[in-house]
N, C-alpha and C positions, 0 to 999 in steps of 0.2 A: 835405290831399285823396288820395283813392284812387289809384294809380298805375294803368292800364292795362298787360293780362297780354299782350305784344304775341307772336304767333305766333311759331317759329324759319325762320329762314328760311337754314338751314342743310339741304344737302342731305342731307345724312348726321345722323339726329339723334344724337346720344351719349348712349350708354346706361351707364351707372356700376350695375359688379355691386356687390354689398354686401361689404363684408371681414368673409372668412370670420372667426368666430370662431375663439380659444383654442381650445375644444371642437371643433368644427368638421374645425379645421387637425391637429388631434391625431390623429383618425383617418381622415381622407384621406390621411396619410404614411404607414399601416400599412401593411405588403407582402400580397401578394395568398397567396390558400391555394393552397399546392404542389398542383398535378395528382395525381391517384391512381396508384400502379405499376401498380396493375393492377385496371384499370379493368371494370367489371362487364358482365359476358359474356352477352347474348344465347342465352337457352335455347336458344329455338328454331333459332339458328346452331350450338352447341355440339351440339343432338341428331343435326343436318344431316350434320353432321362424322361423327360418330360412324355413322351408317347409311351416307354414302360407304365410309369405310376399310373396315365389316365386307362392303360390297360387295366390294369389291377384293381384301379377302383371301379372298371364297368363290369369286369369280371364279378367283384365284392358287391355290388345291387344285383344283378344280375343273378347270385347266387342268393341275396337274400329275398329280391320275388318270390324266384322258384319256391324257397323253402314256404312261404307265405302263403303260397298259392298251394299248397298239399291238400291233392282230394283225393282219398278221405284225409282229414286235421291229421298232425300228428305232433307229439310233446312239443317237439322243435318248433313247430310252425305254430303252434300255441302261446308260446314261450316269447317269442320274437315280436309276433303280431302285439300281443297285449306291452310286451314293455315299449316299441310304437309308438299305441295309441295311449298307453299313463303317461310316456313322456311330452308326448303333443298335446295331452287337455289336463295337465296334470293342476292348470287355474281354474279349470270345471270342477274336476274331483274336491280341491281344500275348499270350496265353498261348500260342499253337501258332508264331505269327512274328515273326520279327523287323521293322525297318522298310523294309527293301529288301524282305522277305517281302512286307509287307501290302500294297507300291505293286504288285508283279509281280502280286501275286493280283484287286489291284482291275483290271487290265486283262485277267484270265483271265477275271472274272466277267462283265466288260463283252462278252468275245466269248463266253461260253458264251449269256448273254442275248439278245445280237445273233442268234445261230448257231441255238440249241435252245428260244430263250424259259425260263420260270418252270419246268420240267419241268427241263430240262437244268441251270439251277441250282439245283436242289433238290437232286439229284444227286450235283454237288461241292460243297454244305454236306455233304452226310450224308458221304461220304469224309475232309471235313476233320476232322469233330466225331468221329470214329470214329476216323480215324486220329490224333489228337492225344491222347485220352484212350487210346488201347493206348503212345504215345510215352510218357505218363505212369509209367505202369504204373510201380511197385517202383525209380521214379526213382535213390532216395536209394542202394538195395542196384548200380543199375547204376552210377553213380558210383564207388562203392567198388571197384568191379572194374575200374572202365577203359572201359565198353563201349557208355556212355551217347552217346545224340547230343549234339553240341557245342548251348552255350548254353542245357541245358537242352530240349532238343527244340524251341526255337524254331527254324523254318525257314527259311531266307535267301533270294535271287534263285536261286541256283542249283539249291537242292532245291526249287521250287516249276517250275521248266521241267522240272528231272527228271522230276518226278510228271504233268507234263501237256504236255509237247512232241507228242504225237502226240494227243491231243484237241485242243490250238489247231489241228494240220492238219488234223483233220476239220471244225472247225468254220467255216476259213475255207473251205474246199471246198462247205460246204453254206451258208454265205454267197453265196458267187460263183457256187451251181447247178450246180456241176460234173459232167456228165455226164444235167443234168435230173433231171425227175422221177423216175426210174429207178434213180438213183444215193442218192435223200436219203436212205435208209432204209440204206443200208451207212454211211451217215457219221456217222447217229447210232448202231448200233451198234459201230462202230467206237470213238464216242466212250466210251460206256459201257463196253467192252473195256479202255480204258485206265484208268478209272478200277478197274474193279474189279480189274485185274491190279496197279496202284500198291497199292493197301487190302490187297489179300492177302499182297503183299510186304511191306511197313510192315507189315502185324498181326504175320504171322509171326515177322520176324522178333525183335518187340517183347516179343510174349510169349516166343519160344524164349529170349532173353536172362535176360527173368525168374524164367521156370519150368519151363527145359529140363532135366531131368533128367541128360540123355546126347546129348550133340552129335555128330554124324558128318562127316565130309567126306565131300562126294556125290560124288565123285570115286572113293575110297578106301575109304569107310566106318570110317577110322578114326577114333576117338574124340580127338575137340580141344576146346579149352576154347570157351566159352562166347564168340560175338562173332567169331569167325575166320571170316573172307571163303571166302563157298563150303561154311558148314557149314549143317546142316538137325538139327530136332529135331522126333521125334513129336508134341511138346505145339504147337511153332510151327505144324507144316506144318498141323495139324487147326484152330488156332486163322485164319491162314491161307484155310483153304477155307471154313470159317463166314464170314470176313469178304467174301469175293468172294459167296458163297449171297447173302447180307442184300441186299448193293452192286444185283446183279443182280437180285432180287426188286425192289428200290425203284424201280428204272429199268422194271421188270415195270409196275409198277402208278402210274406216274407217264408210261405208253404211249409211252416212247421203243424199247424191244425188246418183240417178245411172247415168250412163255412159254418156246417152243424157242430162241429168240436169247437169254432170258437162261442156258439151260442152255449154251448153246454159249462166252458170256460165260466161265461159270465154270469151261468145262474150257479155254478160251485161255488165263484167266490161270495155271492150274497147270502148262501147259506152258511156258510163256513164264518162269514163276518158276523151276523146274527148269530152263530153261537160263540167266536169270540165274544162278544158284548156282554151275555148271558154269562159267563164265566167269569169276566171282568167283576160284572156286577154281585158276583154271590160267590165267588173265591177268593180271586184274586188280593195277595195281601191280608187275608183276615188272619184272625186267631188261626193257628195249625199249619196254614199255607201261605208264609213268610216266604218259601223258597217260589213258589207263582208270581216271582216278577214281569215285566211287562216283555223283556225277550223271551221268555220260558210261553210265555202264551203266544208272542207273536208265531212260536215255532208249531204249538199245538193247531194255530190256525190255518197258514200255509200248509199244511199236514192234514189236515180236513178236506182247502180247498184241490189238493191234488188227488188224495184218496175218493171222491168224491167223484171228479170229473171223469175218473180213470173209470172207476164201477160205473155212472151215466151213458157212454161209450158203450160199456156191454152189453149192457139193462135197457136203455132205450133205443140207441142207436144200431146196437146188434152185430158191432166190428169185430 
């Protein structure tokens, strides 16, 4: 007799999972594949990142250009411009300046750009290139004769200050607008005359030590060895005059001085250099004047050149 199947009365019917086969158990125990170290990137997202970075770089460059082109110059534009120029021209600067000289030249360049803009900076750069080239002329011969500049002509802090002190004063007067609009051209003239005077002094000395056949003491016209303090030579004097004329012409081309003011700068530089030679022959490093070293004499020299140029402009040109 067949047995009737009764429905389950259990509230939760029991369900039995089939026992996994050995084959199924083998595959279920395998580890999951590792996640990729470099997931596939989204091409659209990568392109968007590149575009954003390019736009940021373009914005940065555009902002830097706007700062450099600030007119009138600002401290920010002066610092940024000098930083770019000094980094780009570091090898050239190292030929004529020591580490302390480069640091002080950076400050001079920043002050010059802030006061006189690109034209003033180019004038100082021209002075540096010509002066460094003259210092390197026949360096081996000068070293053998014991008349070469120290450190193979690489100028330090004292030399930079001695070469630019009067120009820095003119720059500060310009920045602070001392005397108002009526005096601005006077400060430009004094600035140009300062570097014309120093370049003339440097070139005349270096060329005289290299090529001077007969060297005279300026106070007695007695023949003395090359490199003697206060000594002059025909070759060196002519070279110094030519150097001052070239730099004054550059200042005229750049618009810092007029043609008549450029002539004033040349004349003032030669008078100042004659005075510097007299100071060197009579007083420099003599008894009681040990403090009067070459750097101090240079400051006196360029100060005379700047003041003379300003006075000549007022008295002779009548501006």
